[in-house]
N, C-alpha and C positions, 0 to 999 in steps of 0.2 A: 213419229217422233221418234227419234233413237233415244233409248235408254240414257246414254252419257248427256244428253241435250238438256235432258229434265237437271242434272246434277248441276252441267253448265250454268245453269239459271241461277242457281242456289249461292253458287260461289262468287264472292264477292255481292252478293244481295243485289243482283239485277232484279229487271222487273219486265216483266212482258205487259203489254198491252193493247186494246184494240178501242177502233173508233163504234166498231158495232155496226150495226144496219138501222140503228135507231126505231128499231122495234117494229110491230106489224100497222099500226097507225101510219106513221111517217113512209114507211114500205109501197102502203097501200097509195096513199096521195102522191108519192112519187110516179108510180103505174099508172094513176089516173091522169098525173101531166103529161106524161108520156104519150099515153093514148091518146090527148086530146090534140096535141100538138104533132102527133105523127114521128113521134123519136123513137126510132128503133136502135139495134144493135146488130153489129156486122157480126157471125158467128161461123164457126166451121163445124157442120154436126158430123157424128161419128153415130155409128150403131156401136152397142155395148159392146161387141164382139170385137170390135177395131180398139181397145182401150190401150192394148199393149203401143200399137201403132202410135197413136195420140202422147202418150207418155215418152216415146221414143222421139217424138218430134219438139215435144216441150226440152227435152235434154239438149238437143242439139241446137233449141233456140230458133226453129224452125216453123214459129208461130204468126200468124198474121192478125187472125182474129179469135177472138172467145173460142175455145174448144166447147162443145157443149156436148154429152154422150146421150143417146137415145135408150133409155132403160124400158123403153115399151116392149121390147123384144125379149124381156127375161118372163114373164109372165106366162 
């Protein structure tokens, strides 16, 4: 977040909120439900070295599926 964005929230008493994920128990229950019903997400997997390509495509609105970065190649 750019520095002025924080100030922009303060001017005029704006509020930033989020629904959140529901916490660990709710997330675990959701994942269990999805596993039991074979519900999966379509993703496009990128190796971490292609993060710039993913960000460029995101900026161009060239996204069909959720982007996932594989961070396993960093260790």
